[in-house]
C-alpha positions in Angstrom: 0.0 0.0 -0.1 1.3 3.4 -0.9 2.2 6.1 1.5 0.6 9.5 1.3 3.8 11.0 -0.2 4.2 8.1 -2.7 0.6 8.4 -3.8 0.7 12.2 -4.2 4.0 11.9 -6.2 2.1 9.6 -8.6 -0.8 12.0 -8.9 1.4 14.9 -9.7 3.2 12.9 -12.4 0.0 13.0 -14.4 -1.2 16.5 -13.5 0.2 18.2 -16.5 -0.6 21.9 -17.2 -3.6 22.4 -19.3 -3.0 23.7 -22.9 -3.2 27.5 -23.2 -6.4 29.3 -24.4 -7.2 32.9 -25.3 -9.6 34.9 -23.0 -10.8 38.4 -22.8 -8.8 40.6 -20.5 -11.8 41.0 -18.2 -11.8 37.2 -17.6 -8.0 36.8 -17.0 -7.7 37.7 -13.4 -6.6 34.7 -11.2 -5.3 32.8 -14.2 -1.6 32.1 -15.1 -0.1 33.8 -18.1 0.9 31.5 -20.9 2.8 33.9 -23.1 5.4 36.7 -22.7 3.9 40.1 -23.0 5.7 42.9 -24.8 4.8 46.6 -24.6 3.5 48.3 -27.8 4.2 51.8 -26.3 6.6 53.7 -24.3 5.4 54.4 -20.8 5.1 57.3 -20.2 4.7 58.1 -23.8 6.3 61.5 -23.3 8.3 63.4 -20.8 5.7 64.2 -18.2 5.2 66.3 -15.0 4.5 64.4 -11.8 3.1 67.5 -10.1 0.9 70.4 -10.7 3.1 73.5 -11.3 5.1 75.4 -13.9 7.5 74.0 -16.5 10.6 76.1 -16.6 14.1 76.4 -18.0 16.4 75.4 -15.1 19.0 77.9 -16.4 16.7 80.8 -15.7 16.0 79.7 -12.2 19.6 78.8 -11.4 20.7 82.2 -12.7 18.3 83.9 -10.1 15.6 84.9 -12.6 12.7 84.0 -10.4 9.9 86.0 -12.1 8.9 84.3 -15.4 6.2 85.1 -18.0 3.5 82.4 -18.2 2.9 81.8 -21.9 0.6 78.7 -21.9 -1.4 76.2 -19.7 -1.2 72.5 -20.5 -3.6 70.0 -19.0 -3.2 66.2 -19.0 -4.3 64.9 -22.4 -3.2 68.1 -24.1 -0.1 68.8 -26.2 2.0 72.0 -25.6 1.9 74.4 -28.5 4.6 76.7 -27.4 8.4 76.4 -27.0 9.7 78.0 -23.8 12.1 80.9 -24.4 14.4 82.5 -21.7 12.4 83.9 -18.7 9.2 82.1 -19.7 7.1 79.4 -18.0 4.3 77.0 -18.8 1.5 76.2 -16.3 1.3 72.5 -16.3 -0.8 69.7 -14.6 0.1 66.3 -13.3 0.6 63.9 -16.3 0.8 66.6 -18.9 3.7 66.5 -21.5 6.7 68.8 -20.9 6.9 71.6 -23.4 10.0 71.9 -25.6 12.6 74.0 -24.0 11.7 73.2 -20.4 13.8 70.8 -18.3 12.2 71.1 -14.9 8.9 71.6 -13.1 8.4 73.7 -10.0 5.6 72.6 -7.7 2.6 74.9 -7.5 3.1 75.3 -3.8 6.5 76.9 -4.4 5.2 79.6 -6.7 3.0 82.8 -6.6 1.2 84.6 -9.3 1.9 88.3 -9.5 -0.7 90.9 -10.3 -0.7 92.2 -13.8 1.1 95.5 -14.3 -2.0 97.0 -16.0 -5.7 96.0 -16.4 -5.2 95.7 -20.1 -2.2 93.3 -19.9 -2.9 89.7 -20.8 0.5 88.6 -19.5 0.7 86.7 -16.3 3.9 86.5 -14.3 4.7 83.8 -11.7 7.3 84.2 -9.0 9.4 81.1 -8.2 10.1 80.9 -4.5 13.6 80.2 -3.3 14.5 76.7 -2.4 16.4 73.5 -3.5 16.2 73.4 -7.2 17.8 71.1 -9.8 17.3 70.3 -13.6 15.0 67.4 -14.2 13.1 67.7 -11.0 9.4 66.6 -11.0 9.8 65.1 -14.5 9.5 61.4 -15.6 11.3 60.8 -18.9 9.6 59.1 -21.8 9.9 55.3 -21.5 11.2 55.4 -17.9 8.6 52.7 -16.9 8.7 50.6 -20.0 9.9 50.8 -23.5 8.1 49.7 -26.8 9.1 46.1 -27.5 10.2 45.5 -23.9 8.9 42.3 -22.2 6.9 43.5 -19.3 5.3 40.2 -18.2 6.6 36.7 -18.5 4.8 33.4 -19.0 4.0 31.6 -15.8 3.0 34.8 -13.9 -0.2 34.9 -11.9 -2.5 37.6 -13.3 -3.5 39.8 -10.5 -5.3 43.1 -10.7 -1.9 44.8 -11.2 -1.1 42.6 -14.2 -4.6 43.4 -15.6 -3.6 47.1 -15.4 -0.3 46.4 -17.3 -2.1 44.3 -19.9 -4.6 47.0 -20.5 -1.9 49.7 -20.7 0.0 47.7 -23.4 -3.3 47.1 -25.4 -3.7 43.3 -24.7 -7.4 42.9 -24.7 -7.1 39.2 -25.4 -4.5 37.2 -23.6 -3.2 33.7 -23.6 -3.7 31.9 -20.3 -3.7 28.4 -18.7 -7.5 27.9 -18.2 -9.4 26.8 -15.2 -10.0 23.1 -15.0 -13.5 21.8 -15.4 -14.1 19.3 -12.7 -17.0 16.9 -12.7 -18.4 15.8 -9.3 -20.3 12.6 -8.8 -21.6 11.3 -5.5 -22.7 7.7 -5.6 -24.8 5.4 -3.4 -28.3 4.1 -3.3 -28.7 5.5 0.2 -28.2 9.0 -1.0 -31.1 11.6 -1.6 -30.8 15.2 -2.6 -30.4 17.7 0.1 -33.9 19.1 -0.3 -35.4 15.6 0.3 -36.2 14.3 3.8 -34.4 10.9 4.1 -36.5 7.8 4.6 -35.3 4.9 6.7 -31.9 3.8 5.6 -31.3 7.0 3.6 -29.0 10.0 4.1 -28.8 13.3 2.3 -26.1 13.8 -0.3 -23.4 16.0 1.5 -20.5 14.9 -0.5 -21.7 16.3 -3.8 -22.3 19.9 -2.7 -19.1 19.8 -0.5 -16.8 18.6 -3.1 -18.3 21.1 -5.7 -17.7 23.9 -3.2 -14.1 22.8 -2.6 -13.6 22.8 -6.4 -14.9 26.3 -6.7 -12.7 27.4 -3.8 -9.7 26.2 -5.7 -10.8 28.7 -8.4 -11.9 25.9 -10.8 -15.1 25.2 -12.5 -17.4 22.5 -10.9 -20.1 20.6 -12.8 -22.3 18.5 -10.5 -23.4 15.2 -12.1 -25.8 14.5 -9.3 -26.3 11.2 -7.5 -25.2 8.0 -9.1 -27.0 4.7 -8.2 -25.2 1.5 -7.3 -26.1 0.2 -10.8 -23.3 -0.5 -13.3 -25.3 0.9 -16.4 -26.2 4.0 -14.5 -22.7 4.6 -13.3 -21.3 3.9 -16.7 -23.5 6.7 -18.2 -22.5 9.2 -15.6 -18.8 8.4 -15.4 -18.7 8.6 -19.3 -20.1 12.2 -19.0 -17.6 12.9 -16.3 -14.7 11.9 -18.5 -15.5 14.9 -20.7 -14.1 17.1 -17.9 -10.4 17.7 -17.1 -10.9 16.0 -13.7 -13.7 13.6 -12.5 -14.1 13.4 -8.7 -16.3 10.5 -7.7 -17.2 9.7 -4.0 -18.3 6.3 -2.9 -18.2 2.9 -4.5 -14.4 2.3 -4.3 -14.0 0.1 -1.3 -14.5 -3.7 -1.1 -18.3 -3.9 -0.7 -20.7 -5.8 -3.0 -22.0 -2.6 -4.6 -18.6 -0.9 -4.8 -18.7 -0.8 -8.6 -16.7 2.3 -9.5 -13.4 0.6 -10.3 -15.0 -1.9 -12.7 -16.8 0.9 -14.4 -13.6 2.9 -14.7 -11.9 -0.2 -16.3 -14.7 -0.7 -18.8 -14.5 2.9 -19.9 -10.7 2.7 -20.4 -9.5 4.5 -17.3 -6.0 3.3 -16.5 -5.6 2.7 -12.8 -2.5 4.3 -11.2 -3.2 3.1 -7.7 -5.9 1.9 -5.3 -5.6 2.4 -1.5 -3.3 4.5 0.4 -1.9 4.1 3.9 -4.0 6.9 5.4 -6.8 7.5 7.9 -9.3 8.6 6.9 -9.2 7.8 3.2 -7.6 4.4 2.8 -9.8 3.2 -0.2 -8.8 6.2 -2.4 -8.6 5.2 -6.2 -6.7 7.2 -8.8 -6.4 6.8 -12.5 -6.1 8.5 -15.9 -8.3 8.4 -18.9 -6.5 9.3 -22.2 -8.2 10.4 -25.4 -6.7 11.4 -28.7 -5.7 15.0 -27.6 -6.6 15.2 -23.9 -6.7 13.4 -20.7 -8.9 13.2 -17.6 -7.6 12.7 -14.0 -10.1 10.4 -12.3 -10.5 10.1 -8.5 -12.5 7.6 -6.7 -12.8 9.1 -3.1 -14.2 7.2 -0.2 -17.9 7.8 0.5 -17.6 8.8 4.1 -17.6 12.6 3.9 -14.6 13.3 6.2 -12.5 10.9 4.1 -13.7 12.5 0.9 -12.7 16.0 2.2 -9.3 14.8 3.5 -8.5 13.0 0.2 -9.6 16.0 -1.8 -7.3 18.3 0.3 -4.3 16.0 0.1 -4.5 14.7 -3.4 -7.0 16.7 -5.6 -6.2 20.2 -4.6 -2.5 20.0 -5.4 -3.3 18.4 -8.8 -5.8 21.2 -9.7 -3.0 23.7 -8.9 -0.6 21.9 -11.4 -3.3 21.8 -14.1 -3.6 25.6 -13.7 0.1 26.2 -13.7 0.1 27.1 -10.0 2.1 25.7 -7.1 0.5 27.7 -4.3 -2.6 25.6 -3.8 -1.2 22.8 -1.6 -2.3 22.7 2.0 0.1 24.8 4.1 2.4 22.4 6.0 3.9 23.5 9.3 4.9 22.3 12.7 3.0 23.3 15.8 3.0 22.4 19.5 0.1 20.2 20.9 -2.2 22.2 23.1 -2.9 19.1 25.3 -2.1 15.5 25.7 -3.4 13.3 22.9 -3.6 9.5 22.7 -3.2 8.1 19.1 -4.0 4.6 18.1 -3.8 3.2 14.6 -2.1 1.1 12.1 -2.1 4.0 9.6 -0.9 7.6 9.5 -3.8 9.7 10.8 -4.8 13.2 9.6 -6.9 14.2 12.6 -9.4 17.2 12.4 -8.0 19.9 14.7 -8.1 23.5 15.3 -5.3 26.1 15.9 -5.7 28.0 19.1 -3.2 30.4 20.5 -0.7 29.2 18.1 -1.0 25.6 19.2 -2.8 22.7 17.6 -5.8 21.1 19.4 -7.1 17.9 18.1 -10.9 17.8 18.1 -13.2 15.1 19.6 -13.9 13.4 16.4 -16.2 10.5 15.9 -14.8 9.1 12.7 -14.9 9.6 9.1 -18.7 9.9 9.0 -18.5 12.9 11.5 -18.6 15.9 9.3 -20.1 18.1 12.0 -16.8 18.2 13.9 -15.0 19.5 10.9 -17.0 22.7 11.1 -14.7 23.6 14.0 -11.6 22.4 12.3 -8.9 24.6 10.8 -6.3 22.1 10.2 -5.4 18.4 10.1 -2.9 17.2 12.7 -0.7 14.3 11.3 0.0 11.5 13.7 2.2 8.7 12.5 1.4 5.0 12.6 1.4 3.3 16.0 -0.1 3.6 19.5 1.4 6.4 21.3 0.6 9.0 24.0 1.6 12.4 22.6 2.3 15.1 25.3 1.3 18.7 25.4 4.0 20.8 23.9 5.2 18.1 21.6 5.6 19.3 18.0 3.4 17.7 15.4 3.1 18.2 11.6 0.1 20.2 10.8 -1.7 20.7 7.4 -3.6 24.0 7.7 -6.8 24.5 5.7 
C-alpha cells in the first residue's frame, strides 16, 4: 500500500498543465499567463510632469531669474503648443507633456502669481520661491517605466489586478492563459437523496456532492455536478462517461470492497488506467486514482471514499495539489507547518492519521472526532494534525506536523 507521499507523487506525475487558451482581459484575473507580454508603447509616452506646477528652463531659475512670464497652460491629455524661451514658464498639470525648451517643473506650492502691471495686460507672471532646485526635477522621462518592445510580463506569472492594469496599458485585450480546469463531481450510493429531500429509513442526504463542488470552486476551478449515481453498473457507466468529458472527475463512494462498490470496474470498462488503489491513510484508505486518455486530452479520475470526512481529507491532500498543477500554479497545496500540541493526545492506529484539529493560541488542538462519518466536527476544524502509525501518547507541547486549511 502506498504512503501519502508516494501516492501524491504519482498523482502529480499525471497532473500536466492544461493547454493555453485565449480569453478576454476581463476574464483573465486569477489565471496564469501562458505567453510573454511585450509593450507596444513607451510608458510614459512623453516626458511628463508628476506634479501640478510650472514647467521652466532650469538655467533661468539657477541664474536667479525668479519671475517668469506664463505663456501657456497644458492639461493632462493636451499637447504643448509653445516652446519655452528664456524667462518664460508654462503652467502644467500632473501627467501633462513637458513643453519643448523646459527641463524642470516647479511645484505649484513653491510659486506665486503676481498681479498684472495693468488691467489691459494679458501677460501673467509667476514668481518662483527660493529653495532647492535642480534640472529634471518633478519630471518622468519618456519610456522610464517601460519601452516599446520590452517584455513586461513573462509566461507563468499569476494575473492579479496589477497585471490586468499592465495588460490594459499595453493594449492586450485578449491574452493567452492556462485555463481553469473543469471538474465533474459525482456522488454515488443507493442510500443518497438530494439535500432538499427528507431521508427515509436507511437513507442519508447527499453532503459529498455539494461539499466537493464547493471545494472545487474554492480552488478557483469550474465545478459541474453530475448529481447522484445509483449503485447500478449501467447508470454509473453513463454518468462516469459524461464525467470523462471534464479535465478531472471526482467521484465519491463505491471504491471500497463492498458488493456494490462498482466504480473501479466501471472505470476499467471505460478505459481509465488505474494508477493506484488504496493509500496508507486514515481517513481515506480506499482512495482510487487513474487516468483516462483520449486522442488529444486526458482526464484525471479520483474515486474518493464515500464517508464525507474521508472525501474531504483526500480532496485536500490529493485533488487540490493536482488542480494547482493543471492551472500552472504551485500555491494551492495545503500549508504544512509544525505546531505544539495544546494538550495531551492518545493516538492509536495502524495507519498515519490526519486528525481534524483547530489552531488555538498558536498551538494545535485535536478535536473530539467520531470518525470519518462525522462531518459536523469539521465545522470547527482549521487544520489536520498528522500523527504517524502506531499507538502512542503524545504530550502537550510536543511538536506535530500540521496541514492548515
